[in-house]
KEGU-59337 format. One record per atom (N, C-alpha, C): residue in three letters; x, y, z. Coordinates in steps of 0.02 Angstrom, whole numbers, padded with zeros to 5 digits, always signed. Example, Ala and Ser with C-alpha at 12.3 -4.5 7.8 and 13.67 -1.06 7.14 Angstrom:
BEGIN
ALA+00660-00284+00390/ALA+00615-00225+00390/ALA+00660-00165+00390/SER+00642-00112+00354/SER+00684-00053+00357/SER+00645+00002+00394/
//
This chain:
BEGIN
MET+00042-00059+00000/MET+00000+00000+00000/MET+00044+00062+00000/ILE+00018+00119-00024/ILE+00056+00182-00030/ILE+00028+00233+00019/ASP+00070+00266+00058/ASP+00050+00319+00103/ASP+00038+00381+00061/PRO-00023+00411+00062/PRO-00038+00468+00018/PRO+00003+00530+00035/GLU+00028+00538+00095/GLU+00065+00598+00113/GLU+00139+00592+00094/THR+00168+00534+00104/THR+00240+00527+00089/THR+00253+00491+00023/GLN+00201+00463-00006/GLN+00207+00424-00067/GLN+00256+00365-00058/ALA+00264+00343+00002/ALA+00309+00288+00017/ALA+00269+00226+00036/GLY+00297+00170+00021/GLY+00263+00107+00037/GLY+00266+00094+00112/TRP+00214+00063+00137/TRP+00213+00045+00207/TRP+00174-00019+00215/VAL+00184-00051+00272/VAL+00151-00114+00286/VAL+00110-00105+00349/PRO+00059-00144+00359/PRO+00019-00138+00420/PRO+00063-00145+00482/GLU+00040-00110+00535/GLU+00078-00109+00598/GLU+00088-00178+00627/SER+00038-00220+00619/SER+00042-00288+00647/SER+00099-00327+00615/GLU+00108-00317+00548/GLU+00162-00353+00513/GLU+00230-00327+00534/GLN+00235-00260+00546/GLN+00298-00232+00569/GLN+00317-00260+00638/ASP+00268-00266+00683/ASP+00282-00293+00749/ASP+00306-00365+00745/ASP+00273-00403+00699/ASP+00293-00473+00693/ASP+00365-00479+00669/ASP+00383-00436+00620/ASP+00451-00439+00594/ASP+00502-00418+00647/GLY+00483-00368+00687/GLY+00529-00344+00738/GLY+00540-00394+00793/GLU+00488-00433+00808/GLU+00495-00482+00862/GLU+00527-00546+00839/GLU+00528-00559+00775/GLU+00554-00622+00749/GLU+00630-00619+00747/MET+00663-00660+00786/MET+00735-00663+00787/MET+00759-00713+00736/PRO+00810-00697+00697/PRO+00837-00746+00650/PRO+00856-00810+00685/LEU+00845-00866+00652/LEU+00859-00931+00682/LEU+00932-00937+00701/SER+00977-00908+00661/SER+01049-00914+00673/SER+01071-00878+00735/LEU+01029-00833+00764/LEU+01048-00795+00823/LEU+01016-00822+00887/ARG+00977-00873+00882/ARG+00945-00902+00941/ARG+00992-00952+00974/LEU+00999-00945+01039/LEU+01041-00991+01077/LEU+00998-01048+01104/SER+01020-01108+01092/SER+00986-01167+01120/SER+01015-01183+01188/ILE+00986-01233+01221/ILE+01012-01254+01286/ILE+01084-01279+01279/ALA+01097-01316+01225/ALA+01164-01341+01212/ALA+01214-01283+01204/ASP+01193-01230+01170/ASP+01237-01172+01160/ASP+01253-01139+01226/THR+01205-01136+01271/THR+01216-01106+01337/THR+01269-01146+01376/LEU+01266-01212+01371/LEU+01316-01254+01402/LEU+01385-01242+01371/THR+01386-01232+01306/THR+01449-01217+01271/THR+01479-01152+01295/LEU+01437-01102+01307/LEU+01462-01038+01333/LEU+01489-01047+01405/GLY+01459-01092+01443/GLY+01486-01109+01509/GLY+01555-01138+01503/ASN+01566-01178+01451/ASN+01633-01206+01437/ASN+01683-01149+01427/ALA+01667-01101+01385/ALA+01712-01045+01372/ALA+01725-01004+01435/THR+01674-00993+01475/THR+01682-00954+01537/THR+01730-00989+01584/CYS+01724-01054+01592/CYS+01769-01091+01635/CYS+01841-01086+01611/GLY+01851-01090+01545/GLY+01918-01084+01518/GLY+01949-01016+01532/PHE+01910-00964+01523/PHE+01935-00896+01537/PHE+01952-00888+01611/MET+01909-00913+01655/MET+01921-00907+01727/MET+01982-00948+01748/ALA+01996-01003+01713/ALA+02057-01041+01727/ALA+02119-00998+01714/VAL+02118-00961+01659/VAL+02173-00915+01643/VAL+02177-00861+01697/TYR+02120-00836+01720/TYR+02119-00783+01771/TYR+02152-00807+01835/PHE+02133-00866+01859/PHE+02161-00891+01922/PHE+02235-00908+01915/THR+02255-00933+01856/THR+02325-00946+01845/THR+02366-00882+01848/THR+02338-00828+01823/THR+02373-00764+01823/THR+02375-00732+01892/THR+02317-00725+01924/THR+02313-00689+01987/THR+02340-00728+02046/GLY+02335-00795+02043/GLY+02355-00834+02101/GLY+02425-00864+02096/ILE+02453-00867+02035/ILE+02519-00898+02027/ILE+02569-00849+01997/LEU+02552-00820+01939/LEU+02601-00779+01903/LEU+02614-00713+01938/ILE+02562-00675+01953/ILE+02572-00608+01983/ILE+02606-00612+02051/PRO+02585-00657+02097/PRO+02623-00662+02160/PRO+02696-00681+02150/HIS+02710-00723+02100/HIS+02779-00741+02087/HIS+02820-00681+02062/LEU+02790-00641+02019/LEU+02825-00583+01991/LEU+02835-00528+02043/THR+02788-00523+02090/THR+02793-00470+02141/THR+02830-00494+02204/GLY+02850-00557+02205/GLY+02887-00582+02262/GLY+02845-00597+02322/SER+02780-00601+02314/SER+02735-00614+02371/SER+02703-00683+02367/ALA+02735-00727+02330/ALA+02706-00794+02319/ALA+02708-00835+02383/GLU+02653-00869+02398/GLU+02648-00916+02453/GLU+02629-00983+02425/SER+02661-01036+02450/SER+02649-01102+02423/SER+02576-01122+02428/GLY+02544-01105+02484/GLY+02473-01122+02493/GLY+02429-01087+02443/MET+02441-01022+02433/MET+02401-00983+02386/MET+02411-01009+02315/ALA+02473-01023+02296/ALA+02486-01049+02229/ALA+02453-01117+02219/ARG+02454-01159+02271/ARG+02423-01224+02266/ARG+02348-01218+02258/HIS+02317-01173+02296/HIS+02244-01162+02290/HIS+02227-01137+02219/SER+02266-01090+02194/SER+02251-01061+02128/SER+02262-01111+02072/ALA+02316-01151+02078/ALA+02327-01203+02027/ALA+02271-01254+02027/ALA+02250-01275+02088/ALA+02195-01322+02092/ALA+02131-01293+02064/THR+02118-01230+02079/THR+02057-01198+02054/THR+02058-01194+01978/ALA+02116-01175+01949/ALA+02121-01170+01877/ALA+02108-01238+01844/VAL+02137-01291+01871/VAL+02127-01357+01841/VAL+02055-01381+01851/ILE+02026-01367+01910/ILE+01956-01385+01921/ILE+01911-01351+01870/LEU+01926-01288+01855/LEU+01886-01252+01804/LEU+01893-01285+01735/MET+01953-01309+01719/MET+01961-01345+01655/MET+01921-01410+01656/LEU+01919-01443+01714/LEU+01878-01503+01720/LEU+01803-01486+01712/CYS+01782-01431+01742/CYS+01712-01409+01733/CYS+01698-01392+01660/ALA+01746-01363+01626/ALA+01737-01349+01555/ALA+01729-01414+01516/ALA+01766-01467+01537/ALA+01758-01532+01504/ALA+01688-01561+01516/VAL+01661-01549+01576/VAL+01593-01572+01590/VAL+01543-01536+01546/PHE+01550-01470+01539/PHE+01507-01432+01495/PHE+01513-01457+01423/ASP+01574-01471+01401/ASP+01586-01494+01333/ASP+01553-01562+01322/LEU+01556-01605+01373/LEU+01525-01671+01367/LEU+01449-01665+01366/CYS+01422-01622+01408/CYS+01349-01616+01414/CYS+01318-01580+01354/ASP+01353-01531+01325/ASP+01322-01495+01269/ASP+01312-01540+01209/GLY+01358-01587+01199/GLY+01349-01635+01144/GLY+01290-01681+01157/LEU+01284-01705+01219/LEU+01228-01750+01236/LEU+01161-01714+01230/VAL+01159-01651+01254/VAL+01097-01612+01250/VAL+01079-01596+01178/ALA+01130-01580+01137/ALA+01117-01564+01067/ALA+01088-01624+01030/ARG+01111-01684+01047/ARG+01084-01744+01014/ARG+01013-01759+01038/LYS+00999-01746+01102/LYS+00932-01760+01128/LYS+00881-01707+01108/LEU+00901-01643+01109/LEU+00855-01589+01093/LEU+00872-01560+01025/ARG+00908-01505+01025/ARG+00928-01475+00961/ARG+00985-01427+00975/SER+01018-01406+00922/SER+01072-01357+00926/SER+01059-01303+00874/SER+01079-01242+00889/SER+01069-01188+00841/SER+01119-01196+00783/PRO+01107-01160+00727/PRO+01153-01166+00670/PRO+01224-01145+00686/MET+01234-01105+00739/MET+01303-01085+00755/MET+01332-01127+00812/GLY+01299-01184+00828/GLY+01323-01225+00883/GLY+01392-01253+00872/ALA+01407-01276+00812/ALA+01472-01306+00798/ALA+01528-01253+00804/GLU+01514-01192+00779/GLU+01564-01139+00784/GLU+01575-01118+00856/LEU+01521-01113+00895/LEU+01528-01097+00966/LEU+01569-01151+01002/ASP+01557-01213+00985/ASP+01592-01267+01018/ASP+01667-01264+01004/ASN+01686-01252+00942/ASN+01757-01248+00924/ASN+01790-01189+00959/LEU+01757-01131+00960/LEU+01786-01072+00991/LEU+01794-01082+01067/SER+01744-01112+01098/SER+01748-01124+01170/SER+01803-01175+01185/ASP+01808-01228+01145/ASP+01861-01277+01155/ASP+01930-01246+01148/LEU+01937-01200+01102/LEU+02001-01167+01092/LEU+02022-01128+01155/ILE+01973-01097+01189/ILE+01989-01060+01250/ILE+02005-01107+01307/SER+01961-01156+01319/SER+01966-01199+01378/SER+02020-01252+01372/PHE+02029-01280+01312/PHE+02074-01337+01304/PHE+02134-01320+01260/GLY+02138-01258+01236/GLY+02196-01236+01199/GLY+02234-01182+01237/LEU+02201-01125+01246/LEU+02232-01069+01279/LEU+02247-01083+01353/ALA+02197-01108+01390/ALA+02206-01118+01462/ALA+02262-01166+01479/PRO+02266-01227+01450/PRO+02322-01271+01467/PRO+02389-01245+01441/ALA+02389-01213+01382/ALA+02452-01185+01356/ALA+02477-01130+01402/TYR+02432-01088+01426/TYR+02452-01035+01473/TYR+02476-01065+01539/PHE+02445-01120+01560/PHE+02466-01155+01621/PHE+02538-01179+01614/VAL+02555-01206+01555/VAL+02624-01228+01541/VAL+02671-01169+01541/LEU+02650-01114+01511/LEU+02692-01054+01507/LEU+02708-01028+01577/VAL+02658-01023+01620/VAL+02669-00999+01688/VAL+02712-01048+01727/TYR+02702-01112+01716/TYR+02746-01162+01748/TYR+02819-01150+01731/GLY+02832-01133+01668/GLY+02901-01119+01647/GLY+02930-01057+01679/MET+02886-01013+01704/MET+02910-00951+01736/MET+02920-00959+01811/VAL+02883-01004+01843/VAL+02885-01008+01916/VAL+02923-01068+01942/ALA+02929-01121+01902/ALA+02964-01182+01926/ALA+03039-01169+01932/ASP+03069-01199+01982/ASP+03140-01186+01996/ASP+03186-01213+01941/ASP+03171-01273+01915/ASP+03215-01303+01865/ASP+03192-01292+01794/ALA+03142-01250+01783/ALA+03114-01240+01716/ALA+03152-01185+01679/HIS+03146-01187+01613/HIS+03176-01136+01570/HIS+03118-01100+01534/GLN+03112-01036+01547/GLN+03054-00998+01526/GLN+03043-01001+01451/ARG+03095-00988+01412/ARG+03087-00986+01339/ARG+03071-01055+01310/VAL+03103-01106+01337/VAL+03088-01174+01313/VAL+03017-01193+01331/ALA+02995-01174+01391/ALA+02926-01188+01411/ALA+02877-01150+01367/ALA+02896-01090+01346/ALA+02852-01052+01300/ALA+02844-01089+01234/VAL+02898-01120+01211/VAL+02893-01160+01149/VAL+02845-01219+01159/GLY+02850-01252+01217/GLY+02804-01307+01232/GLY+02732-01284+01235/ALA+02721-01224+01264/ALA+02653-01197+01268/ALA+02626-01182+01198/ILE+02668-01156+01154/ILE+02647-01141+01086/ILE+02630-01206+01049/VAL+02669-01258+01061/VAL+02656-01323+01029/VAL+02587-01349+01050/VAL+02571-01343+01115/VAL+02506-01365+01139/VAL+02450-01325+01106/LEU+02458-01260+01105/LEU+02406-01217+01075/LEU+02395-01233+01002/LEU+02450-01239+00964/LEU+02444-01253+00892/LEU+02414-01323+00879/ALA+02431-01370+00923/ALA+02403-01437+00915/ALA+02327-01435+00922/VAL+02302-01397+00970/VAL+02230-01392+00980/VAL+02198-01355+00921/VAL+02231-01302+00897/VAL+02204-01265+00839/VAL+02199-01311+00778/LEU+02252-01348+00764/LEU+02252-01394+00707/LEU+02201-01449+00716/ARG+02195-01474+00776/ARG+02147-01528+00788/ARG+02075-01504+00777/LEU+02058-01445+00803/LEU+01991-01419+00795/LEU+01976-01403+00722/ALA+02026-01377+00686/ALA+02016-01362+00615/ALA+02005-01426+00576/ARG+02044-01478+00591/ARG+02036-01542+00556/ARG+01969-01574+00573/PHE+01948-01567+00635/PHE+01884-01596+00656/PHE+01826-01565+00617/SER+01832-01500+00599/SER+01779-01466+00563/SER+01779-01484+00489/CYS+01835-01509+00463/CYS+01841-01521+00391/CYS+01837-01595+00371/VAL+01855-01639+00417/VAL+01861-01710+00400/VAL+01802-01748+00429/THR+01772-01790+00389/THR+01718-01833+00411/THR+01745-01901+00429/LEU+01736-01922+00491/LEU+01761-01986+00515/LEU+01704-02034+00527/LYS+01722-02097+00536/LYS+01670-02147+00550/LYS+01640-02133+00618/ASP+01577-02152+00624/ASP+01540-02137+00685/ASP+01569-02173+00745/GLY+01572-02137+00801/GLY+01594-02167+00863/GLY+01667-02160+00878/MET+01706-02129+00834/MET+01778-02124+00845/MET+01803-02053+00831/PHE+01854-02033+00868/PHE+01892-01972+00856/PHE+01958-01991+00824/GLN+01983-01948+00781/GLN+02051-01957+00755/GLN+02097-01911+00794/GLY+02140-01940+00834/GLY+02183-01902+00878/GLY+02151-01894+00946/MET+02192-01881+00997/MET+02167-01872+01065/MET+02120-01812+01067/PRO+02060-01820+01094/PRO+02013-01763+01100/PRO+02045-01706+01140/SER+02030-01645+01121/SER+02062-01587+01153/SER+02048-01582+01228/PRO+01987-01597+01254/PRO+01979-01596+01327/PRO+02024-01646+01362/PHE+02028-01706+01335/PHE+02071-01757+01365/PHE+02144-01737+01360/GLY+02162-01706+01303/GLY+02231-01683+01295/GLY+02249-01628+01344/ALA+02202-01581+01355/ALA+02215-01526+01401/ALA+02225-01552+01472/LEU+02183-01599+01493/LEU+02189-01627+01560/LEU+02253-01668+01567/THR+02275-01700+01514/THR+02338-01736+01516/THR+02397-01689+01522/VAL+02394-01633+01487/VAL+02448-01583+01491/VAL+02455-01555+01561/VAL+02400-01535+01591/VAL+02404-01507+01659/VAL+02423-01561+01710/SER+02404-01624+01697/SER+02425-01678+01741/SER+02501-01687+01740/ILE+02529-01680+01681/ILE+02602-01685+01674/ILE+02636-01630+01715/VAL+02610-01570+01711/VAL+02639-01514+01749/VAL+02633-01526+01824/LEU+02574-01550+01846/LEU+02563-01560+01918/LEU+02604-01617+01946/LEU+02628-01662+01904/LEU+02669-01717+01929/LEU+02738-01692+01953/GLU+02758-01633+01931/GLU+02821-01603+01951/GLU+02880-01648+01935/LEU+02881-01673+01873/LEU+02937-01712+01849/LEU+02995-01666+01832/PRO+03054-01693+01819/PRO+03109-01650+01794/PRO+03087-01613+01731/PHE+03116-01555+01720/PHE+03092-01511+01666/PHE+03094-01545+01597/VAL+03149-01579+01582/VAL+03155-01611+01517/VAL+03101-01664+01507/ALA+03090-01705+01559/ALA+03039-01757+01555/ALA+02969-01725+01547/THR+02957-01671+01584/THR+02893-01636+01578/THR+02882-01610+01508/LEU+02934-01578+01480/LEU+02927-01549+01413/LEU+02916-01603+01360/MET+02952-01659+01365/MET+02945-01712+01316/MET+02875-01744+01320/ALA+02850-01752+01382/ALA+02783-01780+01390/ALA+02729-01733+01361/ILE+02739-01668+01371/ILE+02691-01618+01344/ILE+02692-01620+01268/ILE+02751-01622+01238/ILE+02755-01624+01165/ILE+02725-01690+01139/GLY+02737-01745+01175/GLY+02707-01808+01155/GLY+02631-01806+01156/THR+02603-01773+01206/THR+02530-01765+01210/THR+02504-01723+01152/ALA+02541-01669+01137/ALA+02521-01627+01080/ALA+02522-01667+01015/TRP+02572-01711+01008/TRP+02574-01753+00948/TRP+02514-01800+00944/LEU+02495-01828+01001/LEU+02437-01873+01002/LEU+02374-01836+00980/MET+02368-01772+00997/MET+02308-01734+00978/MET+02302-01725+00903/VAL+02358-01720+00867/VAL+02356-01709+00795/VAL+02370-01773+00756/SER+02379-01829+00792/SER+02395-01892+00759/SER+02332-01923+00730/ARG+02341-01981+00698/ARG+02284-02019+00671/ARG+02264-02076+00717/VAL+02290-02075+00777/VAL+02271-02126+00826/VAL+02198-02117+00844/GLU+02161-02172+00847/GLU+02089-02168+00858/GLU+02072-02171+00932/TYR+02026-02128+00953/TYR+01999-02127+01021/TYR+01923-02132+01017/PRO+01893-02173+01059/PRO+01819-02179+01056/PRO+01785-02116+01082/LYS+01728-02101+01053/LYS+01689-02044+01077/LYS+01654-02062+01142/PRO+01650-02014+01188/PRO+01619-02029+01254/PRO+01543-02031+01248/ARG+01517-02090+01238/ARG+01445-02100+01235/ARG+01425-02159+01279/GLY+01364-02156+01304/GLY+01339-02211+01345/GLY+01380-02222+01407/ARG+01402-02284+01416/ARG+01441-02302+01476/ARG+01507-02264+01479/LEU+01537-02253+01421/LEU+01601-02218+01420/LEU+01592-02146+01443/ALA+01537-02114+01424/ALA+01524-02046+01447/ALA+01514-02044+01522/ALA+01478-02094+01549/ALA+01468-02098+01622/ALA+01534-02110+01658/ALA+01577-02152+01629/ALA+01642-02165+01659/ALA+01685-02103+01658/MET+01682-02066+01603/MET+01722-02004+01598/MET+01698-01953+01648/LEU+01631-01946+01656/LEU+01604-01899+01704/LEU+01624-01919+01775/SER+01623-01983+01790/SER+01644-02006+01856/SER+01718-01992+01869/TRP+01758-02000+01817/TRP+01830-01986+01823/TRP+01842-01912+01836/ILE+01804-01869+01803/ILE+01811-01797+01813/ILE+01792-01778+01885/VAL+01737-01807+01910/VAL+01716-01793+01979/VAL+01770-01816+02028/LEU+01798-01875+02016/LEU+01851-01900+02059/LEU+01912-01855+02056/SER+01929-01831+01997/SER+01987-01786+01990/SER+01976-01720+02028/ILE+01915-01694+02026/ILE+01900-01633+02064/ILE+01911-01646+02138/GLY+01889-01704+02162/GLY+01899-01721+02232/GLY+01973-01725+02250/LEU+02014-01756+02206/LEU+02086-01761+02219/LEU+02118-01692+02221/LEU+02098-01648+02176/LEU+02126-01581+02175/LEU+02106-01541+02237/ALA+02044-01550+02259/ALA+02022-01516+02320/ALA+02061-01540+02381/ALA+02073-01606+02385/ALA+02112-01633+02441/ALA+02183-01605+02440/TRP+02212-01599+02380/TRP+02280-01571+02373/TRP+02281-01497+02391/ALA+02230-01460+02368/ALA+02228-01388+02380/ALA+02224-01372+02455/PHE+02185-01412+02492/PHE+02176-01399+02563/PHE+02225-01438+02606/ASP+02277-01466+02573/ASP+02331-01499+02609/ASP+02305-01555+02655/ALA+02259-01595+02628/ALA+02232-01651+02666/ALA+02285-01705+02674/PRO+02281-01746+02726/PRO+02330-01800+02734/PRO+02331-01845+02673/GLY+02390-01854+02645/GLY+02397-01895+02585/GLY+02374-01861+02522/GLY+02357-01796+02525/GLY+02331-01761+02466/GLY+02381-01759+02409/GLN+02444-01749+02424/GLN+02496-01746+02372/GLN+02502-01814+02337/LEU+02502-01867+02377/LEU+02507-01934+02348/LEU+02446-01951+02306/LEU+02387-01932+02330/LEU+02326-01945+02292/LEU+02327-01907+02225/LEU+02350-01844+02227/LEU+02354-01805+02165/LEU+02402-01837+02116/GLN+02461-01857+02139/GLN+02510-01887+02095/GLN+02484-01953+02066/THR+02446-01990+02106/THR+02416-02052+02081/THR+02365-02038+02026/GLY+02323-01987+02038/GLY+02273-01969+01988/GLY+02305-01944+01924/CYS+02356-01902+01930/CYS+02391-01876+01871/CYS+02425-01933+01832/SER+02455-01979+01868/SER+02487-02036+01835/SER+02436-02079+01798/LEU+02378-02089+01829/LEU+02326-02128+01797/LEU+02300-02093+01735/GLN+02296-02026+01736/GLN+02275-01988+01677/GLN+02323-02001+01619/LEU+02388-02001+01633/LEU+02438-02015+01581/LEU+02432-02086+01554/VAL+02420-02134+01600/VAL+02413-02203+01579/VAL+02351-02212+01535/LEU+02296-02180+01554/LEU+02236-02183+01513/LEU+02247-02155+01443/GLY+02284-02099+01440/GLY+02298-02068+01375/GLY+02337-02114+01329/ALA+02380-02156+01358/ALA+02420-02202+01318/ALA+02384-02268+01303/VAL+02342-02290+01350/VAL+02311-02357+01344/VAL+02248-02356+01302/ILE+02208-02304+01308/ILE+02144-02301+01272/ILE+02153-02312+01197/PRO+02200-02279+01163/PRO+02208-02292+01091/PRO+02231-02362+01075/LEU+02264-02396+01123/LEU+02285-02465+01111/LEU+02224-02510+01103/PHE+02172-02499+01141/PHE+02111-02538+01134/PHE+02079-02526+01065/ALA+02077-02462+01044/ALA+02049-02446+00979/ALA+02090-02478+00923/THR+02157-02476+00930/THR+02200-02507+00880/THR+02191-02582+00877/ALA+02185-02613+00937/ALA+02174-02686+00939/ALA+02108-02704+00906/ARG+02056-02664+00918/ARG+01991-02677+00887/ARG+01995-02670+00811/ARG+02033-02619+00788/ARG+02039-02611+00716/ARG+02076-02669+00685/VAL+02128-02694+00718/VAL+02166-02752+00693/VAL+02121-02813+00690/ASN+02080-02823+00743/ASN+02035-02881+00744/ASN+01983-02875+00688/ASN+01957-02815+00677/ASN+01909-02806+00623/ASN+01941-02820+00555/PHE+02003-02799+00547/PHE+02039-02813+00484/PHE+02048-02887+00473/ARG+02066-02923+00526/ARG+02074-02996+00520/ARG+02008-03030+00505/ASP+01954-03007+00537/ASP+01888-03036+00523/ASP+01867-03024+00451/ASN+01880-02964+00426/ASN+01862-02949+00357/ASN+01902-02993+00308/ARG+01966-03003+00321/ARG+02006-03046+00278/ARG+01981-03118+00281/ARG+01963-03140+00341/ARG+01938-03209+00349/ARG+01872-03217+00310/GLU+01829-03167+00314/GLU+01766-03171+00278/GLU+01777-03169+00203/ALA+01825-03128+00181/ALA+01840-03124+00109/ALA+01867-03191+00083/ARG+01910-03222+00122/ARG+01936-03287+00100/ARG+01882-03340+00100/ALA+01837-03338+00149/ALA+01783-03386+00150/ALA+01736-03377+00091/ALA+01726-03314+00070/ALA+01682-03301+00013/ALA+01712-03325-00053/GLN+01779-03329-00055/GLN+01812-03351-00118/GLN+01814-03426-00125/LEU+01804-03462-00070/LEU+01805-03534-00073/LEU+01743-03560-00110/PRO+01751-03614-00151/PRO+01694-03641-00188/PRO+01644-03674-00142/
//
């Protein structure tokens, strides 16, 4: 219709209100997206506690072992919480729905929580540890960050068979990296283990996706890890030993889990060859 005074086209007021209230589908956040944003928030707060509780006191000469221990534990617990959010947002997205920008939000949040946060943790370790070398530790931190960047980029571009990841998942890799640091091994051994973990993240080694019982087991392991970190932070009897045991188990899981996937792939290959030979027999 044409407005006789302005000679301009106009639409009924009711239609204008409908258009104004209608939000584009791409801008609507689903429940899964909200969990993903919780993932990013935990990653950022992990960086915050690593800076304010470990790095700044060290640089100003006011560092206390108890305060640094509390801050380190809090930073790692936040990374564990980010892993819980990352696990839950995928489950919720499959049960309900995800917005069109869900995949992009997930990658960006993972980059903060499982790329930047653990890499920064390694960098600060190189600055505060007595036997560490700051510049070499910075190289290790960069390797971790780039490994996560490459892994997330490949995950977005490559289609894999259902139920498997190619390379160590970034949440598992981040927790393995911080476990290596918390073990307080000699610097060279720590650096080599960190670089090895980064290689696993960009490798073609297969890791199963956390679904069903595996997801429940992973969630239970995260809850147990939070308890171990809390015991260590509050200097509970045996807390240091419990933490070292948990960190060691994290490293063992990172090495053993792909062995099961490799063994299964070998068995499937043998079964396929056996079936092919049986089909060729008269």
